[in-house]
C-alpha positions in Angstrom: -53.0 142.4 -80.7 -50.3 145.1 -80.6 -47.2 143.0 -79.8 -45.3 144.6 -82.8 -42.2 142.5 -82.2 -41.6 143.1 -78.5 -40.0 139.7 -77.8 -36.5 140.4 -79.2 -36.1 143.8 -77.4 -37.4 142.2 -74.2 -34.7 139.5 -74.3 -32.1 142.1 -74.9 -33.2 144.1 -71.9 -33.3 141.0 -69.8 -29.6 140.3 -70.7 -28.6 143.9 -70.0 -30.4 143.7 -66.7 -28.5 140.6 -65.6 -25.1 142.1 -66.6 -25.9 145.3 -64.8 -26.8 143.6 -61.6 -23.5 141.6 -61.7 -21.5 144.8 -62.4 -23.3 146.6 -59.5 -22.0 144.1 -57.0 -18.4 144.5 -58.3 -18.6 148.3 -58.4 -19.9 148.6 -54.8 -17.0 146.4 -53.6 -14.6 148.6 -55.7 -16.0 151.9 -54.3 -15.7 150.6 -50.8 -12.1 149.5 -51.3 -10.9 152.6 -53.1 -13.1 155.5 -51.7 -13.4 156.9 -55.3 -16.1 159.3 -56.1 -16.1 158.4 -59.7 -16.5 154.7 -58.8 -19.1 155.6 -56.2 -21.0 157.7 -58.7 -20.8 154.8 -61.2 -22.1 152.4 -58.5 -25.0 154.8 -57.7 -25.6 155.1 -61.4 -25.6 151.3 -61.8 -28.1 151.0 -59.0 -30.4 153.4 -60.8 -29.7 151.6 -64.0 -30.6 148.2 -62.5 -33.9 149.7 -61.3 -34.4 151.4 -64.6 -33.7 148.3 -66.6 -36.1 146.4 -64.2 -38.7 149.1 -65.1 -37.9 148.7 -68.8 -38.2 145.0 -68.6 -41.6 145.3 -66.8 -42.8 147.9 -69.3 -41.7 145.7 -72.2 -43.7 142.8 -70.8 -46.7 144.9 -70.3 -46.4 146.5 -73.8 -46.6 143.0 -75.3 -50.0 142.3 -73.8 -52.9 142.1 -76.1 -55.7 144.6 -76.4 -58.9 144.1 -74.3 -62.3 145.8 -74.1 -61.0 147.8 -71.2 -57.6 148.7 -72.8 -58.3 148.9 -76.5 -54.6 149.6 -77.3 -53.4 147.0 -74.8 -50.6 148.2 -72.6 -48.7 149.9 -75.4 -48.1 153.1 -73.4 -46.4 151.2 -70.6 -43.1 151.6 -72.6 -43.5 155.4 -72.5 -44.2 155.4 -68.8 -41.1 153.3 -68.2 -39.0 155.6 -70.4 -40.3 158.6 -68.5 -39.4 157.1 -65.1 -35.9 156.0 -66.4 -35.2 159.5 -67.8 -36.3 161.2 -64.6 -34.0 159.0 -62.5 -31.1 159.5 -64.9 -31.6 163.2 -64.8 -31.6 163.3 -61.0 -28.4 161.2 -60.8 -26.7 163.4 -63.3 -27.5 166.6 -61.3 -26.3 164.9 -58.0 -23.1 163.8 -59.7 -22.3 167.3 -60.9 -23.0 168.8 -57.4 -20.8 166.3 -55.6 -18.0 166.5 -58.1 -17.8 170.3 -57.7 -17.6 169.9 -54.0 -14.8 167.3 -54.3 -12.9 169.5 -56.7 -12.4 171.9 -53.8 -11.4 169.2 -51.3 -10.3 166.1 -53.0 -9.9 162.9 -50.8 -7.0 160.4 -51.4 -7.9 157.9 -54.1 -5.8 154.9 -55.3 -5.3 155.1 -59.0 -4.5 151.3 -59.5 -7.8 150.3 -57.9 -9.7 152.6 -60.2 -8.0 151.1 -63.2 -9.0 147.6 -62.2 -12.7 148.3 -61.4 -13.1 150.7 -64.3 -11.9 148.1 -66.7 -14.3 145.5 -65.3 -17.2 148.0 -65.5 -16.4 149.0 -69.0 -16.2 145.4 -70.3 -19.6 144.6 -68.8 -21.2 147.8 -70.1 -19.9 147.2 -73.6 -21.5 143.7 -73.5 -24.9 145.2 -72.4 -24.6 148.0 -75.1 -23.8 145.4 -77.8 -26.9 143.4 -76.8 -29.2 146.5 -76.9 -27.6 148.2 -79.9 -29.7 146.6 -82.7 -33.0 147.3 -80.8 -32.3 150.8 -79.6 -34.6 152.4 -82.2 -37.5 150.0 -81.4 -39.3 152.3 -78.9 -38.6 154.8 -76.2 -38.3 152.1 -73.5 -35.5 150.3 -75.3 -33.9 153.6 -76.2 -33.9 154.5 -72.5 -32.3 151.1 -71.6 -29.6 151.6 -74.3 -28.9 155.1 -73.0 -28.5 153.8 -69.5 -25.8 151.3 -70.4 -24.1 153.8 -72.7 -24.0 156.3 -69.8 -22.6 153.5 -67.6 -19.9 152.9 -70.2 -19.1 156.6 -70.2 -18.8 156.4 -66.4 -16.4 153.4 -66.7 -14.3 155.3 -69.2 -14.2 158.2 -66.8 -13.1 155.9 -64.0 -10.4 154.5 -66.1 -9.1 157.9 -67.2 -9.1 159.1 -63.6 -7.3 156.0 -62.4 -4.6 156.5 -65.1 -4.1 160.2 -64.3 -3.9 159.5 -60.5 -1.5 156.6 -61.0 0.8 158.6 -63.2 0.7 162.0 -61.7 -0.9 161.7 -58.2 -3.5 164.4 -59.1 -6.5 163.1 -57.1 -8.8 165.8 -58.5 -8.9 163.7 -61.6 -11.5 161.6 -59.8 -13.9 164.5 -59.4 -13.2 165.7 -62.9 -14.1 162.3 -64.3 -17.4 162.3 -62.3 -18.2 165.8 -63.5 -17.7 164.7 -67.2 -20.0 161.7 -66.6 -22.6 164.0 -65.2 -22.2 166.2 -68.3 -22.9 163.2 -70.5 -25.9 162.0 -68.5 -27.9 165.2 -68.1 -28.5 166.4 -71.7 -29.3 162.9 -72.9 -31.8 162.4 -70.1 -33.4 165.7 -70.8 -33.9 164.8 -74.5 -35.3 161.4 -73.6 -37.6 162.9 -71.0 -38.8 165.5 -73.6 -39.6 162.8 -76.1 -41.5 160.7 -73.6 -43.5 163.7 -72.3 -44.4 164.5 -75.9 -46.1 161.1 -76.2 -47.9 161.4 -72.9 -49.2 164.9 -73.9 -50.3 163.4 -77.2 -48.3 166.0 -79.2 -48.0 165.7 -83.0 -45.2 163.3 -83.8 -41.9 165.2 -84.4 -41.1 165.7 -88.1 -44.7 165.6 -89.2 -46.2 168.7 -90.8 -49.9 168.5 -89.9 -50.8 171.3 -92.3 -49.1 169.4 -95.2 -51.0 166.2 -94.1 -54.3 168.1 -94.1 -53.6 169.5 -97.6 -52.7 166.0 -98.9 -55.9 164.5 -97.6 -57.9 167.3 -99.1 -56.4 166.5 -102.5 -57.9 163.0 -102.5 -60.8 162.5 -105.0 -64.2 163.7 -103.7 -62.8 165.3 -100.6 -63.9 168.9 -100.0 -62.4 169.7 -96.6 -60.7 168.1 -93.5 -61.3 169.3 -90.0 -60.8 168.0 -86.4 -57.5 166.5 -87.6 -55.4 164.9 -84.8 -52.1 163.0 -85.1 -50.5 161.6 -82.0 -48.9 158.4 -80.6 -50.2 155.8 -78.2 -46.6 154.7 -77.8 -43.4 155.7 -79.6 -44.0 153.0 -82.2 -47.8 153.3 -82.5 -48.9 156.6 -84.2 -52.6 157.2 -84.6 -54.5 159.6 -86.8 -58.2 160.8 -86.7 -60.1 163.3 -88.8 -63.5 164.4 -90.0 -63.6 164.5 -93.8 -66.2 166.4 -95.7 -66.9 164.7 -99.0 -69.1 165.4 -102.0 -72.7 164.4 -101.5 -72.6 162.0 -104.4 -70.2 159.8 -102.5 -73.0 158.6 -100.3 -75.6 158.5 -103.1 -73.4 156.5 -105.4 -71.8 154.1 -102.8 -68.3 155.5 -103.3 -67.6 155.9 -99.6 -65.5 152.7 -99.3 -63.2 153.8 -102.1 -62.8 157.2 -100.6 -61.9 155.6 -97.2 -59.4 153.4 -99.0 -57.7 156.4 -100.6 -57.5 158.2 -97.3 -56.0 155.2 -95.5 -53.4 154.8 -98.2 -52.5 158.4 -98.0 -52.1 158.2 -94.2 -50.0 155.0 -94.4 -47.7 155.8 -97.3 -47.1 159.5 -98.0 -45.5 160.8 -94.8 -42.5 160.0 -92.6 -44.9 158.8 -89.9 -46.8 155.8 -91.2 -50.3 155.8 -89.7 -51.5 152.2 -89.7 -54.2 153.2 -87.2 -56.1 156.0 -89.0 -59.8 156.8 -88.3 -61.8 158.9 -90.7 -65.4 160.1 -90.3 -66.9 161.0 -93.6 -69.4 163.8 -93.6 -71.7 165.3 -96.3 -71.4 169.0 -97.1 -74.6 169.8 -95.3 -73.4 168.3 -92.1 -73.0 170.9 -89.3 -69.8 170.5 -87.4 -69.9 171.0 -83.6 -67.8 173.7 -82.2 -64.9 172.7 -80.0 -66.0 172.1 -76.5 -69.6 171.2 -77.4 -71.1 167.8 -77.2 -72.6 165.7 -80.0 
């Protein structure tokens, strides 16, 4: 099984989902009553977040399913697919926010500052509760990180609404509403891009960030009886499940003297202990010096 402690993050996402849905109802009412762009943006963002957290919750449940003959790593990659979808939705909302805010800067509608203060405070309180619930689990995987990013972006939106409400109430400058929305968009877009980049890296089976594959190869080749390492691949099934595979050329006596298990043990220890990425799933194919490696693109 590949559960890897999914239960606690799943409960945290469930709690954040419930709080977000409750806040969404309040924010929609507030946007209707005040006509605020910042509050409307926050409501739209909350709608996407509710959907995103629903996706995150579904992905977390799928990721906890056990492996099967059909899916040998279970549904571990579901968390990456969920994070990709959330990041794409967040990015789209961020771009729309910026476009609408620029338009309203040129022609700002009347907005009641007091109403923004009330609904901004309610939104901020709820978002802080959700963020606190997800805080300790945000590094668990990309899916939980995406969920945490969503509620943090919501909190930033609520702060923007509060700031806009205060400025309008004190000065009457209604463009503060559009400025707040623009700042929220500036918070959402770059973080969404980074999250999307990390999720796509996993889907493309890129080498994990921070891992020097050449250094890993050199370290493996320094193990006793190892002559060379080729067809070395390091990737991730999910953000929390790195995998490694390699063909390892060893001295001929390894097979004659029965040393192959000891060599495999040394290679496994090397993969699991000596690098920032701990490869608990490492597959090594031992080959004698006389073995002819197939060229890339050919079949065995």
